[in-house]
FIMI-601675 format. One record per residue (C-alpha): residue number from 1; x, y, z. Coordinates in Angstrom, 1 decimal. Each point is the difference from the previous one (the first is absolute). Example, Ala and Ser with C-alpha at 12.3 -4.5 7.8 and 13.67 -1.06 7.14 Angstrom:
BEGIN
1|12.3|-4.5|7.8
2|1.4|3.4|-0.7
This chain:
BEGIN
1|-25.8|88.4|-5.4
2|-3.1|-1.7|-1.5
3|1.9|-3.2|0.3
4|0.4|0.8|3.8
5|-3.7|0.6|0.5
6|-1.0|-2.7|-2.1
7|2.0|-2.3|2.3
8|-0.9|1.4|3.1
9|-3.9|-0.3|-1.0
10|0.4|-3.7|-0.8
11|1.6|-0.3|3.6
12|-2.8|1.8|2.0
13|-2.8|-2.4|-2.7
14|1.9|-3.2|1.1
15|0.3|1.3|3.7
16|-3.3|0.8|0.5
17|-1.3|-3.4|-2.0
18|2.2|-1.7|2.9
19|-1.8|1.9|2.4
20|-3.6|-0.8|-1.1
21|1.0|-3.6|-0.4
22|1.4|-0.2|3.6
23|-3.4|1.9|1.5
24|-1.9|-2.6|-2.1
25|2.5|-2.9|1.5
26|-0.8|1.5|3.4
27|-3.8|0.1|-0.6
28|0.0|-3.5|-1.0
29|2.0|-1.0|2.6
30|-2.0|1.8|2.6
31|-3.0|-1.6|-1.1
32|1.2|-3.4|0.0
33|1.1|0.4|3.5
34|-3.7|1.3|0.7
35|-1.4|-2.9|-1.5
36|2.5|-3.0|2.0
37|-1.2|2.3|3.1
38|-3.6|-0.7|-0.7
39|0.2|-3.4|-0.8
40|2.0|-0.6|3.2
41|-2.6|1.9|1.9
42|-3.0|-2.5|-1.7
43|1.7|-3.1|0.2
44|2.5|0.4|2.7
45|-2.4|-1.0|3.2
46|-1.4|-3.1|-1.9
47|3.6|-1.5|-0.5
48|1.4|0.6|3.7
49|-2.8|-2.3|1.0
50|1.3|-2.9|-2.5
51|3.3|0.4|1.5
52|-0.8|-0.3|3.6
53|-2.2|-3.3|0.9
54|-3.2|0.4|2.2
55|0.2|-1.0|3.5
56|-0.8|-3.6|0.9
57|-2.6|-0.2|2.4
58|0.1|-4.1|-0.4
59|1.2|-2.2|3.4
60|2.3|-1.7|-2.3
61|2.5|2.9|0.1
62|1.0|-0.6|3.5
63|-1.4|-3.7|0.7
64|3.1|-2.6|0.6
65|2.3|-1.1|2.0
66|2.3|3.1|1.4
67|3.4|-0.1|2.1
68|2.6|2.2|1.6
69|2.4|0.7|2.8
70|0.7|3.3|1.9
71|2.1|0.9|3.0
72|0.8|-1.5|2.8
73|-0.1|-3.7|-2.1
74|-3.8|0.4|0.0
75|-1.6|-2.1|-3.2
76|-3.5|0.4|-1.3
77|-2.0|-1.9|-2.0
78|-3.7|1.3|-1.6
79|-2.3|-2.1|-1.8
80|-3.0|1.9|-2.0
81|-2.4|-2.0|-1.3
82|-2.2|1.0|-3.2
83|-3.3|0.2|2.3
84|1.3|2.8|1.8
85|1.3|-1.9|3.3
86|3.6|-0.5|0.8
87|2.6|-1.0|3.1
88|2.6|1.6|1.1
89|3.2|-1.6|2.1
90|2.5|2.4|1.4
91|3.0|-1.9|1.7
92|1.9|2.8|2.1
93|3.4|-2.0|-0.1
94|-0.8|-2.5|3.2
95|-1.8|-2.7|-2.1
96|-3.5|1.1|1.7
97|-2.8|1.0|-2.3
98|-2.6|3.1|-0.2
99|-2.4|-1.2|-2.1
100|-3.2|1.8|-1.4
101|-2.7|-0.5|-2.7
102|-1.4|2.9|-1.8
103|-2.3|1.1|-2.3
104|1.3|2.6|-3.0
105|-1.0|1.3|-3.3
106|1.8|1.7|-2.6
107|-0.7|3.5|-0.6
108|1.9|1.0|-2.9
109|2.9|-1.9|0.3
110|0.5|1.1|3.4
111|-1.1|-2.7|2.5
112|-2.6|1.0|2.7
113|-0.2|-2.2|3.2
114|-4.1|0.1|1.4
115|0.5|-2.7|2.8
116|2.8|-1.3|2.1
117|-1.4|-3.2|1.7
118|2.9|-1.1|2.7
119|1.4|-3.7|-0.2
120|-0.8|-2.2|2.9
121|2.6|-0.7|2.2
122|1.7|-3.6|-0.5
123|2.9|-0.9|2.4
124|0.5|-3.2|-2.3
125|0.7|2.3|-2.9
126|1.6|2.8|1.7
127|-2.7|2.9|-1.1
128|-0.8|2.4|1.6
129|-3.0|2.6|-1.1
130|0.9|3.2|-1.7
131|-2.7|2.7|0.7
132|1.6|2.9|-2.2
133|2.1|0.7|-3.3
134|0.3|2.3|-3.1
135|-0.3|-2.0|-3.2
136|1.6|2.8|-2.4
137|0.3|-0.8|-3.8
138|3.2|1.4|-1.6
139|1.9|0.8|-3.2
140|0.2|-2.9|-2.5
141|-2.4|-2.2|1.5
142|1.6|-0.4|3.2
143|-1.8|0.2|3.3
144|1.2|1.3|3.8
145|-1.2|-1.0|2.8
146|0.7|1.6|3.7
147|-1.7|-1.3|3.3
148|0.0|1.4|4.2
149|0.4|3.7|-1.7
150|3.7|-1.1|-0.8
151|1.3|2.3|-2.8
152|1.6|-2.7|-1.8
153|-1.2|-3.3|-0.8
154|0.3|-2.2|-3.1
155|0.2|0.3|-3.7
156|-2.0|-2.7|-1.8
157|0.2|-1.2|-3.7
158|-1.8|-2.8|-1.9
159|1.6|-3.4|0.5
160|-0.1|-0.4|-3.7
161|1.9|3.2|-0.5
162|2.6|-0.9|2.7
163|0.4|-3.4|-1.4
164|0.4|1.3|-3.7
165|2.9|2.2|1.6
166|1.7|-2.8|2.0
167|0.3|-2.0|-3.3
168|1.4|3.2|-1.7
169|2.3|0.3|2.6
170|1.2|-3.5|-0.2
171|0.0|0.0|-3.3
172|2.5|2.8|0.1
173|2.4|-1.9|2.2
174|-0.3|-3.2|-2.1
175|2.0|2.1|-2.5
176|2.8|0.3|2.0
177|3.0|-2.1|0.1
178|0.3|-2.1|3.2
179|1.5|1.7|3.2
180|-0.7|3.0|-1.1
181|-2.3|2.5|1.3
182|-1.6|-3.0|2.3
183|1.7|1.0|3.3
């Protein structure tokens, strides 16, 4: 009987010790979670700005040549200068151009057209004045232009981007055996 009591007492003391150890570990884990949460609150807002670049306000962000196509065989050409002026030409598919000069600016990586100056009509160059259009910046450095209250227009990309993608496509086809995929 004495042996059973000693055995029970030993068992209870070990169990009590393990409960105390578990309680101590739980408190340490809770303190560690609180400390990590506090660090995230203090340093989290500062690290978010390090991951996201600040918006570019410089005219160089949009300046350059842009081309694109749209519905009904329309083709658009846009040349934006670093001085804030540009030229837009739109071919509606018949070979006649609509043209306008525009004053623009970069407003937090969104293009803003401030002034539209229609190009003078030229029968020799087949250019007609364009009086109204909407130019929007899109995703991944793309632009879209609509005119004459049409719901669709042209999707524009930089000439350099288009040339780079064209080269990649040609390189991909260059590795194919003759006759395959070139029909």
